[in-house]
Biopython code that builds the backbone (N, CA, C, O; Angstrom):
import numpy as np
from Bio.PDB.StructureBuilder import StructureBuilder

atoms = [
    (1, "MET", "N", (31.881, 24.459, -6.004)),
    (1, "MET", "CA", (31.529, 23.053, -5.851)),
    (1, "MET", "C", (31.852, 22.604, -4.430)),
    (1, "MET", "O", (32.657, 23.213, -3.725)),
    (2, "ALA", "N", (31.193, 21.513, -4.038)),
    (2, "ALA", "CA", (31.408, 20.976, -2.694)),
    (2, "ALA", "C", (31.874, 19.526, -2.803)),
    (2, "ALA", "O", (31.563, 18.830, -3.770)),
    (3, "THR", "N", (32.613, 19.092, -1.809)),
    (3, "THR", "CA", (33.183, 17.748, -1.804)),
    (3, "THR", "C", (32.392, 16.835, -0.867)),
    (3, "THR", "O", (32.122, 17.184, 0.282)),
    (4, "CYS", "N", (32.027, 15.663, -1.379)),
    (4, "CYS", "CA", (31.300, 14.671, -0.586)),
    (4, "CYS", "C", (32.206, 14.144, 0.520)),
    (4, "CYS", "O", (33.349, 13.764, 0.266)),
    (5, "GLU", "N", (31.690, 14.122, 1.751)),
    (5, "GLU", "CA", (32.500, 13.670, 2.883)),
    (5, "GLU", "C", (32.680, 12.159, 2.927)),
    (5, "GLU", "O", (33.500, 11.667, 3.702)),
    (6, "VAL", "N", (31.941, 11.414, 2.122)),
    (6, "VAL", "CA", (32.084, 9.959, 2.097)),
    (6, "VAL", "C", (33.046, 9.519, 1.001)),
    (6, "VAL", "O", (34.017, 8.810, 1.266)),
    (7, "CYS", "N", (32.773, 9.945, -0.235)),
    (7, "CYS", "CA", (33.562, 9.436, -1.366)),
    (7, "CYS", "C", (34.598, 10.425, -1.893)),
    (7, "CYS", "O", (35.455, 10.056, -2.697)),
    (8, "GLY", "N", (34.525, 11.683, -1.444)),
    (8, "GLY", "CA", (35.500, 12.680, -1.869)),
    (8, "GLY", "C", (35.234, 13.300, -3.223)),
    (8, "GLY", "O", (36.043, 14.090, -3.710)),
    (9, "ASN", "N", (34.113, 12.957, -3.843)),
    (9, "ASN", "CA", (33.774, 13.510, -5.153)),
    (9, "ASN", "C", (33.471, 15.002, -5.043)),
    (9, "ASN", "O", (32.685, 15.415, -4.190)),
    (10, "ASP", "N", (34.084, 15.802, -5.895)),
    (10, "ASP", "CA", (33.837, 17.242, -5.966)),
    (10, "ASP", "C", (32.750, 17.447, -7.013)),
    (10, "ASP", "O", (33.013, 17.312, -8.208)),
    (11, "TYR", "N", (31.544, 17.766, -6.585)),
    (11, "TYR", "CA", (30.371, 17.715, -7.461)),
    (11, "TYR", "C", (29.561, 19.002, -7.359)),
    (11, "TYR", "O", (29.302, 19.497, -6.262)),
    (12, "TRP", "N", (29.171, 19.531, -8.496)),
    (12, "TRP", "CA", (28.442, 20.807, -8.504)),
    (12, "TRP", "C", (27.021, 20.676, -7.951)),
    (12, "TRP", "O", (26.416, 21.686, -7.591)),
    (13, "MET", "N", (26.479, 19.469, -7.875)),
    (13, "MET", "CA", (25.133, 19.284, -7.333)),
    (13, "MET", "C", (25.159, 18.643, -5.942)),
    (13, "MET", "O", (24.167, 18.054, -5.513)),
    (14, "ALA", "N", (26.273, 18.755, -5.247)),
    (14, "ALA", "CA", (26.349, 18.237, -3.879)),
    (14, "ALA", "C", (25.315, 18.966, -3.015)),
    (14, "ALA", "O", (24.895, 20.078, -3.336)),
    (15, "PHE", "N", (24.917, 18.329, -1.929)),
    (15, "PHE", "CA", (23.905, 18.921, -1.048)),
    (15, "PHE", "C", (24.319, 18.744, 0.406)),
    (15, "PHE", "O", (25.161, 17.908, 0.733)),
    (16, "GLU", "N", (23.712, 19.545, 1.265)),
    (16, "GLU", "CA", (23.991, 19.470, 2.696)),
    (16, "GLU", "C", (22.809, 18.873, 3.433)),
    (16, "GLU", "O", (21.653, 19.087, 3.067)),
    (17, "VAL", "N", (23.117, 18.124, 4.473)),
    (17, "VAL", "CA", (22.109, 17.588, 5.385)),
    (17, "VAL", "C", (22.455, 18.105, 6.766)),
    (17, "VAL", "O", (23.586, 17.962, 7.230)),
    (18, "ARG", "N", (21.467, 18.713, 7.424)),
    (18, "ARG", "CA", (21.648, 19.198, 8.788)),
    (18, "ARG", "C", (20.879, 18.276, 9.723)),
    (18, "ARG", "O", (19.695, 18.015, 9.510)),
    (19, "THR", "N", (21.543, 17.789, 10.746)),
    (19, "THR", "CA", (20.905, 16.866, 11.687)),
    (19, "THR", "C", (20.308, 17.641, 12.857)),
    (19, "THR", "O", (20.588, 18.827, 13.034)),
    (20, "VAL", "N", (19.488, 16.964, 13.650)),
    (20, "VAL", "CA", (18.867, 17.625, 14.799)),
    (20, "VAL", "C", (19.903, 18.030, 15.842)),
    (20, "VAL", "O", (19.646, 18.918, 16.654)),
    (21, "SER", "N", (21.064, 17.392, 15.830)),
    (21, "SER", "CA", (22.121, 17.758, 16.784)),
    (21, "SER", "C", (22.911, 18.984, 16.318)),
    (21, "SER", "O", (23.784, 19.476, 17.033)),
    (22, "GLY", "N", (22.596, 19.472, 15.109)),
    (22, "GLY", "CA", (23.258, 20.662, 14.600)),
    (22, "GLY", "C", (24.430, 20.386, 13.672)),
    (22, "GLY", "O", (25.032, 21.322, 13.145)),
    (23, "ASP", "N", (24.761, 19.123, 13.464)),
    (23, "ASP", "CA", (25.845, 18.783, 12.541)),
    (23, "ASP", "C", (25.417, 19.028, 11.105)),
    (23, "ASP", "O", (24.244, 18.864, 10.769)),
    (24, "THR", "N", (26.355, 19.421, 10.258)),
    (24, "THR", "CA", (26.109, 19.606, 8.834)),
    (24, "THR", "C", (27.006, 18.658, 8.061)),
    (24, "THR", "O", (28.212, 18.595, 8.302)),
    (25, "HIS", "N", (26.411, 17.919, 7.126)),
    (25, "HIS", "CA", (27.141, 16.949, 6.312)),
    (25, "HIS", "C", (26.946, 17.294, 4.840)),
    (25, "HIS", "O", (25.881, 17.773, 4.452)),
    (26, "THR", "N", (27.965, 17.056, 4.022)),
    (26, "THR", "CA", (27.898, 17.316, 2.588)),
    (26, "THR", "C", (28.054, 16.006, 1.834)),
    (26, "THR", "O", (28.979, 15.234, 2.084)),
    (27, "PHE", "N", (27.122, 15.767, 0.895)),
    (27, "PHE", "CA", (27.126, 14.531, 0.120)),
    (27, "PHE", "C", (26.899, 14.839, -1.361)),
    (27, "PHE", "O", (26.339, 15.875, -1.719)),
    (28, "ASP", "N", (27.347, 13.911, -2.208)),
    (28, "ASP", "CA", (27.092, 14.063, -3.639)),
    (28, "ASP", "C", (25.964, 13.150, -4.109)),
    (28, "ASP", "O", (25.539, 13.239, -5.261)),
    (29, "SER", "N", (25.468, 12.262, -3.220)),
    (29, "SER", "CA", (24.385, 11.346, -3.594)),
    (29, "SER", "C", (23.656, 10.883, -2.335)),
    (29, "SER", "O", (24.183, 10.956, -1.225)),
    (30, "PHE", "N", (22.435, 10.407, -2.540)),
    (30, "PHE", "CA", (21.697, 9.829, -1.414)),
    (30, "PHE", "C", (22.400, 8.569, -0.918)),
    (30, "PHE", "O", (22.355, 8.257, 0.272)),
    (31, "GLU", "N", (23.043, 7.852, -1.824)),
    (31, "GLU", "CA", (23.773, 6.649, -1.434)),
    (31, "GLU", "C", (24.827, 6.965, -0.375)),
    (31, "GLU", "O", (24.938, 6.249, 0.620)),
    (32, "CYS", "N", (25.595, 8.026, -0.580)),
    (32, "CYS", "CA", (26.618, 8.413, 0.398)),
    (32, "CYS", "C", (25.984, 8.907, 1.696)),
    (32, "CYS", "O", (26.496, 8.635, 2.781)),
    (33, "ALA", "N", (24.860, 9.638, 1.585)),
    (33, "ALA", "CA", (24.163, 10.118, 2.784)),
    (33, "ALA", "C", (23.655, 8.939, 3.616)),
    (33, "ALA", "O", (23.776, 8.948, 4.841)),
    (34, "ILE", "N", (23.095, 7.936, 2.964)),
    (34, "ILE", "CA", (22.613, 6.746, 3.662)),
    (34, "ILE", "C", (23.780, 6.021, 4.314)),
    (34, "ILE", "O", (23.692, 5.596, 5.466)),
    (35, "HIS", "N", (24.867, 5.883, 3.575)),
    (35, "HIS", "CA", (26.046, 5.190, 4.100)),
    (35, "HIS", "C", (26.523, 5.830, 5.404)),
    (35, "HIS", "O", (26.886, 5.124, 6.345)),
    (36, "ARG", "N", (26.525, 7.160, 5.462)),
    (36, "ARG", "CA", (27.037, 7.862, 6.641)),
    (36, "ARG", "C", (26.009, 8.000, 7.762)),
    (36, "ARG", "O", (26.371, 7.892, 8.934)),
    (37, "LEU", "N", (24.726, 8.237, 7.429)),
    (37, "LEU", "CA", (23.767, 8.657, 8.445)),
    (37, "LEU", "C", (22.700, 7.642, 8.854)),
    (37, "LEU", "O", (22.151, 7.739, 9.952)),
    (38, "ALA", "N", (22.399, 6.671, 7.993)),
    (38, "ALA", "CA", (21.295, 5.758, 8.303)),
    (38, "ALA", "C", (21.648, 4.849, 9.478)),
    (38, "ALA", "O", (22.772, 4.355, 9.573)),
    (39, "PRO", "N", (20.683, 4.634, 10.369)),
    (39, "PRO", "CA", (20.929, 3.686, 11.467)),
    (39, "PRO", "C", (21.007, 2.262, 10.918)),
    (39, "PRO", "O", (20.544, 1.987, 9.811)),
    (40, "ILE", "N", (21.593, 1.367, 11.699)),
    (40, "ILE", "CA", (21.749, -0.029, 11.288)),
    (40, "ILE", "C", (20.830, -0.895, 12.145)),
    (40, "ILE", "O", (20.782, -0.748, 13.366)),
    (41, "CYS", "N", (20.099, -1.805, 11.487)),
    (41, "CYS", "CA", (19.208, -2.731, 12.192)),
    (41, "CYS", "C", (20.035, -3.586, 13.155)),
    (41, "CYS", "O", (21.054, -4.164, 12.776)),
    (42, "GLU", "N", (19.578, -3.652, 14.398)),
    (42, "GLU", "CA", (20.324, -4.392, 15.412)),
    (42, "GLU", "C", (20.172, -5.906, 15.292)),
    (42, "GLU", "O", (20.828, -6.660, 16.010)),
    (43, "HIS", "N", (19.305, -6.347, 14.383)),
    (43, "HIS", "CA", (19.166, -7.790, 14.179)),
    (43, "HIS", "C", (19.876, -8.249, 12.906)),
    (43, "HIS", "O", (20.742, -9.123, 12.963)),
    (44, "CYS", "N", (19.520, -7.670, 11.760)),
    (44, "CYS", "CA", (20.074, -8.156, 10.490)),
    (44, "CYS", "C", (21.210, -7.294, 9.947)),
    (44, "CYS", "O", (21.825, -7.642, 8.939)),
    (45, "GLN", "N", (21.493, -6.172, 10.608)),
    (45, "GLN", "CA", (22.641, -5.315, 10.280)),
    (45, "GLN", "C", (22.537, -4.555, 8.961)),
    (45, "GLN", "O", (23.556, -4.088, 8.452)),
    (46, "ILE", "N", (21.329, -4.414, 8.386)),
    (46, "ILE", "CA", (21.222, -3.612, 7.173)),
    (46, "ILE", "C", (20.977, -2.150, 7.543)),
    (46, "ILE", "O", (20.535, -1.850, 8.652)),
    (47, "LYS", "N", (21.267, -1.248, 6.610)),
    (47, "LYS", "CA", (20.982, 0.169, 6.818)),
    (47, "LYS", "C", (19.473, 0.371, 6.757)),
    (47, "LYS", "O", (18.815, -0.150, 5.856)),
    (48, "ILE", "N", (18.928, 1.111, 7.690)),
    (48, "ILE", "CA", (17.490, 1.372, 7.733)),
    (48, "ILE", "C", (17.221, 2.635, 6.932)),
    (48, "ILE", "O", (17.541, 3.741, 7.367)),
    (49, "VAL", "N", (16.628, 2.459, 5.754)),
    (49, "VAL", "CA", (16.373, 3.578, 4.864)),
    (49, "VAL", "C", (14.951, 4.104, 5.058)),
    (49, "VAL", "O", (14.705, 5.297, 4.881)),
    (50, "GLY", "N", (14.029, 3.242, 5.414)),
    (50, "GLY", "CA", (12.641, 3.643, 5.628)),
    (50, "GLY", "C", (12.410, 4.098, 7.062)),
    (50, "GLY", "O", (13.329, 4.565, 7.734)),
    (51, "HIS", "N", (11.185, 3.959, 7.514)),
    (51, "HIS", "CA", (10.828, 4.412, 8.861)),
    (51, "HIS", "C", (11.505, 3.614, 9.955)),
    (51, "HIS", "O", (11.961, 4.187, 10.944)),
    (52, "GLY", "N", (11.581, 2.316, 9.800)),
    (52, "GLY", "CA", (12.168, 1.489, 10.838)),
    (52, "GLY", "C", (11.300, 1.463, 12.088)),
    (52, "GLY", "O", (10.230, 2.071, 12.139)),
    (53, "ILE", "N", (11.782, 0.754, 13.083)),
    (53, "ILE", "CA", (11.055, 0.604, 14.347)),
    (53, "ILE", "C", (12.054, 0.768, 15.486)),
    (53, "ILE", "O", (13.164, 0.237, 15.440)),
    (54, "GLU", "N", (11.644, 1.506, 16.500)),
    (54, "GLU", "CA", (12.485, 1.665, 17.681)),
    (54, "GLU", "C", (11.799, 0.988, 18.858)),
    (54, "GLU", "O", (10.635, 1.259, 19.152)),
    (55, "VAL", "N", (12.531, 0.108, 19.527)),
    (55, "VAL", "CA", (12.028, -0.567, 20.729)),
    (55, "VAL", "C", (13.120, -0.469, 21.783)),
    (55, "VAL", "O", (14.250, -0.906, 21.565)),
    (56, "ASN", "N", (12.774, 0.105, 22.918)),
    (56, "ASN", "CA", (13.726, 0.240, 24.026)),
    (56, "ASN", "C", (15.024, 0.933, 23.599)),
    (56, "ASN", "O", (16.105, 0.566, 24.060)),
    (57, "GLY", "N", (14.918, 1.931, 22.721)),
    (57, "GLY", "CA", (16.095, 2.673, 22.290)),
    (57, "GLY", "C", (16.948, 1.953, 21.260)),
    (57, "GLY", "O", (18.036, 2.422, 20.928)),
    (58, "ARG", "N", (16.477, 0.820, 20.748)),
    (58, "ARG", "CA", (17.196, 0.058, 19.730)),
    (58, "ARG", "C", (16.430, 0.145, 18.419)),
    (58, "ARG", "O", (15.199, 0.155, 18.421)),
    (59, "PHE", "N", (17.141, 0.208, 17.302)),
    (59, "PHE", "CA", (16.506, 0.391, 16.002)),
    (59, "PHE", "C", (16.510, -0.893, 15.187)),
    (59, "PHE", "O", (17.493, -1.633, 15.159)),
    (60, "PHE", "N", (15.369, -1.141, 14.516)),
    (60, "PHE", "CA", (15.193, -2.319, 13.681)),
    (60, "PHE", "C", (14.582, -1.904, 12.353)),
    (60, "PHE", "O", (13.877, -0.898, 12.271)),
    (61, "CYS", "N", (14.857, -2.687, 11.308)),
    (61, "CYS", "CA", (14.337, -2.354, 9.981)),
    (61, "CYS", "C", (12.877, -2.757, 9.817)),
    (61, "CYS", "O", (12.178, -2.222, 8.957)),
    (62, "SER", "N", (12.416, -3.696, 10.637)),
    (62, "SER", "CA", (11.048, -4.204, 10.484)),
    (62, "SER", "C", (10.545, -4.808, 11.788)),
    (62, "SER", "O", (11.305, -5.013, 12.735)),
    (63, "GLY", "N", (9.246, -5.088, 11.810)),
    (63, "GLY", "CA", (8.668, -5.766, 12.960)),
    (63, "GLY", "C", (9.264, -7.148, 13.148)),
    (63, "GLY", "O", (9.453, -7.596, 14.279)),
    (64, "HIS", "N", (9.559, -7.819, 12.059)),
    (64, "HIS", "CA", (10.162, -9.154, 12.137)),
    (64, "HIS", "C", (11.453, -9.123, 12.944)),
    (64, "HIS", "O", (11.646, -9.942, 13.842)),
    (65, "CYS", "N", (12.339, -8.178, 12.625)),
    (65, "CYS", "CA", (13.614, -8.086, 13.343)),
    (65, "CYS", "C", (13.404, -7.667, 14.792)),
    (65, "CYS", "O", (14.095, -8.166, 15.680)),
    (66, "ALA", "N", (12.467, -6.763, 15.048)),
    (66, "ALA", "CA", (12.182, -6.345, 16.423)),
    (66, "ALA", "C", (11.664, -7.520, 17.241)),
    (66, "ALA", "O", (12.058, -7.701, 18.393)),
    (67, "ARG", "N", (10.776, -8.321, 16.646)),
    (67, "ARG", "CA", (10.238, -9.478, 17.358)),
    (67, "ARG", "C", (11.323, -10.522, 17.634)),
    (67, "ARG", "O", (11.291, -11.195, 18.664)),
    (68, "ALA", "N", (12.271, -10.653, 16.723)),
    (68, "ALA", "CA", (13.332, -11.651, 16.876)),
    (68, "ALA", "C", (14.264, -11.328, 18.039)),
    (68, "ALA", "O", (14.877, -12.232, 18.607)),
    (69, "VAL", "N", (14.379, -10.055, 18.398)),
    (69, "VAL", "CA", (15.359, -9.638, 19.401)),
    (69, "VAL", "C", (14.723, -9.186, 20.711)),
    (69, "VAL", "O", (15.278, -9.442, 21.779)),
    (70, "GLU", "N", (13.594, -8.532, 20.654)),
    (70, "GLU", "CA", (13.067, -7.828, 21.822)),
    (70, "GLU", "C", (12.077, -8.594, 22.691)),
    (70, "GLU", "O", (11.402, -7.976, 23.514)),
    (71, "GLY", "N", (11.962, -9.875, 22.549)),
    (71, "GLY", "CA", (11.133, -10.669, 23.451)),
    (71, "GLY", "C", (9.691, -10.216, 23.527)),
    (71, "GLY", "O", (9.057, -9.988, 22.497)),
    (72, "ALA", "N", (9.161, -10.083, 24.741)),
    (72, "ALA", "CA", (7.744, -9.788, 24.954)),
    (72, "ALA", "C", (7.325, -8.458, 24.336)),
    (72, "ALA", "O", (6.287, -8.378, 23.678)),
    (73, "GLN", "N", (8.122, -7.419, 24.542)),
    (73, "GLN", "CA", (7.748, -6.126, 23.972)),
    (73, "GLN", "C", (7.844, -6.161, 22.445)),
    (73, "GLN", "O", (7.011, -5.565, 21.762)),
    (74, "GLY", "N", (8.833, -6.839, 21.913)),
    (74, "GLY", "CA", (8.963, -6.974, 20.471)),
    (74, "GLY", "C", (7.837, -7.782, 19.870)),
    (74, "GLY", "O", (7.448, -7.547, 18.726)),
    (75, "ALA", "N", (7.302, -8.735, 20.626)),
    (75, "ALA", "CA", (6.211, -9.582, 20.137)),
    (75, "ALA", "C", (4.972, -8.769, 19.802)),
    (75, "ALA", "O", (4.149, -9.201, 18.995)),
    (76, "GLU", "N", (4.830, -7.600, 20.410)),
    (76, "GLU", "CA", (3.668, -6.753, 20.156)),
    (76, "GLU", "C", (3.824, -5.868, 18.927)),
    (76, "GLU", "O", (2.864, -5.219, 18.512)),
    (77, "ILE", "N", (4.995, -5.829, 18.348)),
    (77, "ILE", "CA", (5.256, -4.973, 17.188)),
    (77, "ILE", "C", (4.658, -5.602, 15.939)),
    (77, "ILE", "O", (4.825, -6.798, 15.699)),
    (78, "ARG", "N", (3.965, -4.800, 15.148)),
    (78, "ARG", "CA", (3.374, -5.250, 13.899)),
    (78, "ARG", "C", (3.785, -4.311, 12.782)),
    (78, "ARG", "O", (3.785, -3.093, 12.958)),
    (79, "ASP", "N", (4.137, -4.874, 11.630)),
    (79, "ASP", "CA", (4.399, -4.057, 10.449)),
    (79, "ASP", "C", (3.078, -3.559, 9.899)),
    (79, "ASP", "O", (2.077, -4.275, 9.932)),
    (80, "ALA", "N", (3.070, -2.321, 9.387)),
    (80, "ALA", "CA", (1.842, -1.741, 8.875)),
    (80, "ALA", "C", (1.691, -1.904, 7.354)),
    (80, "ALA", "O", (0.620, -1.645, 6.806)),
    (81, "VAL", "N", (2.750, -2.328, 6.685)),
    (81, "VAL", "CA", (2.694, -2.446, 5.231)),
    (81, "VAL", "C", (1.678, -3.493, 4.838)),
    (81, "VAL", "O", (1.726, -4.628, 5.312)),
    (82, "GLY", "N", (0.749, -3.108, 3.961)),
    (82, "GLY", "CA", (-0.248, -4.040, 3.463)),
    (82, "GLY", "C", (-1.427, -4.253, 4.391)),
    (82, "GLY", "O", (-2.379, -4.941, 4.021)),
    (83, "VAL", "N", (-1.392, -3.692, 5.569)),
    (83, "VAL", "CA", (-2.508, -3.857, 6.511)),
    (83, "VAL", "C", (-3.571, -2.828, 6.196)),
    (83, "VAL", "O", (-3.289, -1.635, 6.085)),
    (84, "ARG", "N", (-4.781, -3.299, 6.054)),
    (84, "ARG", "CA", (-5.882, -2.389, 5.755)),
    (84, "ARG", "C", (-6.722, -2.170, 7.003)),
    (84, "ARG", "O", (-7.022, -3.109, 7.739)),
    (85, "PRO", "N", (-7.100, -0.906, 7.231)),
    (85, "PRO", "CA", (-7.953, -0.653, 8.403)),
    (85, "PRO", "C", (-9.316, -1.313, 8.230)),
    (85, "PRO", "O", (-9.807, -1.453, 7.110)),
    (86, "SER", "N", (-9.922, -1.718, 9.342)),
    (86, "SER", "CA", (-11.239, -2.374, 9.258)),
    (86, "SER", "C", (-12.345, -1.369, 9.127)),
    (86, "SER", "O", (-13.515, -1.746, 9.045)),
]
sb = StructureBuilder()
sb.init_structure("model")
sb.init_model(0)
sb.init_chain("A")
sb.init_seg("    ")
for serial, (resi, resn, name, xyz) in enumerate(atoms, 1):
    if name == "N":
        sb.init_residue(resn, " ", resi, " ")
    sb.init_atom(name, np.array(xyz, "f"), 0.0, 1.0, " ", f" {name:<3s}", serial, name[0])
structure = sb.get_structure()
């Protein structure tokens, strides 16, 4: 069995996540993996679980948050959810 690095649970179904930097992390749930690895929106401070948006090296959970912080460049950001191609 492996021990979750966040909660300390020793669980037979624990899993490993390898990052692009070569680090290996062990978790017993996606909740713990998100808690440790997900970036935080620089506007509303929530964990970014979906794709998110990066503007000028800063991460946001949505176009709304990017527009609220990033001025002119953020103003050009649009969320794609629900948008249908013409």
